[in-house]
N, C-alpha and C positions, 0 to 999 in steps of 0.2 A: 430417468425423470419422466413423470407423467405428462401427457400432452397438454393438459390444462395448465400445469405449472409452467411449462415452457412458453405457452402462449401469454400467460400473465407476465412472465419475465420480459418477453419481447415487447409487450405493450408498455411496461414500465421503462424499459430502455429508451424507447422512442420519446416518452414523456420527459425523462430526466435529461436526455440529450438536448431537447428543446429548451428546458429550463436553464441548462448550463450555457447554451449559446446566447441566451438572452441577458446574461450578466455583463454589465458594462465593464470595459477594461480597467477603469480606475477603481471600481468597486471590487473587481476580482483581485487586483493587486493588494487592496486593503485587507480583503478576507484571507488571502494567501499569507500575507505577513503575520496576521493574527494567529492563524493556525500554526505557523512555524514557531512563533513565540511560545504558544501553549506546549508544543512538543518539546522544545528545548528546555522548558522549565520542569519537565517530568523527571522523577528519579529513574525511570526506565531508560531515559536518554542519558542522564548524567553518569549512571553506573554501567552502561553498556561499553564493552571494549570494541565491539564491531557494530556498525549501523548499516543495514541493508536498505538501499535507497532505490527509488524508481526515477526514470527520466520522464518528466511530464509531457504528455501529448494529448491532443483532442480536448483541450480545456481542463485537464486534470490540475489539481492543486500543485502549484510550483513549490516543491520542497528543496530546491537547490540551496537556499540559505542554510538548511539543516546539514547538507553534505559539506558545505564550506566550514560551518561551525565545528562539525565533527572532526574534520581534518585539522583545523586550528588547535583543537584540544588534544590532538594526538591519537584520536580513535582511528580504527581501520574502517574504510568505507568500501562497499561493494555494490555493483549494479548487476541486474539480471542479464543473462545471455539466453535468448529464447531459441528453442528447438522446435520449429513449426511442425515437423513430421510427427513428433510425439506429444506436442503441446506441453512440453516440460521446459523448465528453465534452471540454469545454474548461475549462481552469483559468483562474480570474479572481482577481485580487489583492484582499486585504482588509488594512486597517490595524488592525482590531480584530475580535474574534469577534462583537461586537455587530452587525456589519454583515451577518451571515448571516441568511437568512430561509428558511422552509420551501419546498422546491422539489420536483423529481421524486422519486417514491417516498417522499415526506414526509421527505426528508433535507435538513437545513439546507445552504444553498449561497449563494454571492455573488449579488448582484442583477444584472440584465441589463446595467446600465450600468457595472459594475465593470471596471477595466482588464483586458485579456486577457494572459495569459502567452504570449509569442511564441516560446518554445523556446530560451531562453538556455542555453548549455552549462554555465555555472557554477551548476548547479541539482541539487537532490536531490529525487527523488520517492519518498515513502513509500507502499508499496502494502499494502493489507489482503488477507486471504485466509482461507478456512477452514483451509487447510494449505499447506505448502510442502514440496518435496523439496530435497535437498542440492545439486542442480544449479541451483536457483533457479526451477524451475517451480512454478506455484501452482495450487491448486484453489479457484476462486471460485464464484460463484453461477450461472455458465453463460451470461451475457449477452455476455461478451467486451469489455466497456468498456476494461479495462486493457490487454488484449492489443492492441487497436487503437491505443491511445495509445502504448504502449511501442514499437510498431513504428517510429515516427519520432522518438521522444524521444532527444535527444543527451546528456543529463546522466546522473547516476548514479541508478540505481533500487535501492530497498531494500525487502525484504520483511520486515515485522514479524510475528513468530509466536511462540507459546509453544513451548518445547522439546518438549513432549509432542505437538505437532501438526506436528513436522518428521519427515519420512520419507526413507528412502534414495532412493526413487523413487515417482513418482505417474504414473498414466496421462496421456498428453498427446496432443493433436491437432496437426495441421499448423500451425495458426495460433497456437498457444500460445507465449508469449514468456517468457523467463527474466529474473529480476531479476539485478542485479550483485552484491548483497550480501544476505545473510540475517542478521537480528538476532533473537536470543532473549534471554530473561532471563539466560542464561549467557554470552553472548558473540556473536561474529559469524563468518560464513563468507564468504569471497570465492569467487564462483562462476566457472565457465568463461566465462560471458557477459562478466564484467568483465575477465577475463584476455585475452579476445579483443579487447576494446576497446583494451587497452594495446598489443597487438601491431600494430594498424592505424596 
């Protein structure tokens, strides 16, 4: 990644972190619920056999209702287990959120003996971020966990973001990966990454 791109990303991270921290709790709960409703209404959610979820930290959108709804509908639900040494992650299945325990970065994750997600195509991966752009590229925390995972992921990837954190374009590096769908509290956007999958 070029130095100026890295500097731009760091400046934007600071900006979006301040914006996120300024959201009042009641407003955040309202926005989170609206984003969850939008995601649950999508065909990508309805027809997915497996939903890959994240555990919300640092003010991320709380998508716990999606995990609970997926389990209620008989879908398989998996959470990431991070490997800090390689900055990679593996998704492991849970049948209840009570099965999560504190893991890397103090984020709840499945136990080491939980079944591993093997990359089934009928799956939906919900991706967090500080911000997204309309092409599906995300601004994360700079470790590259999701970019590495999405590189080989064959299912549908979905970026969850508040509309105020959606930009026309964000600085990006060579290894950055776009999601297929972006969902805000106002609706969804199909990105070029998804359109490209349909053409193959």
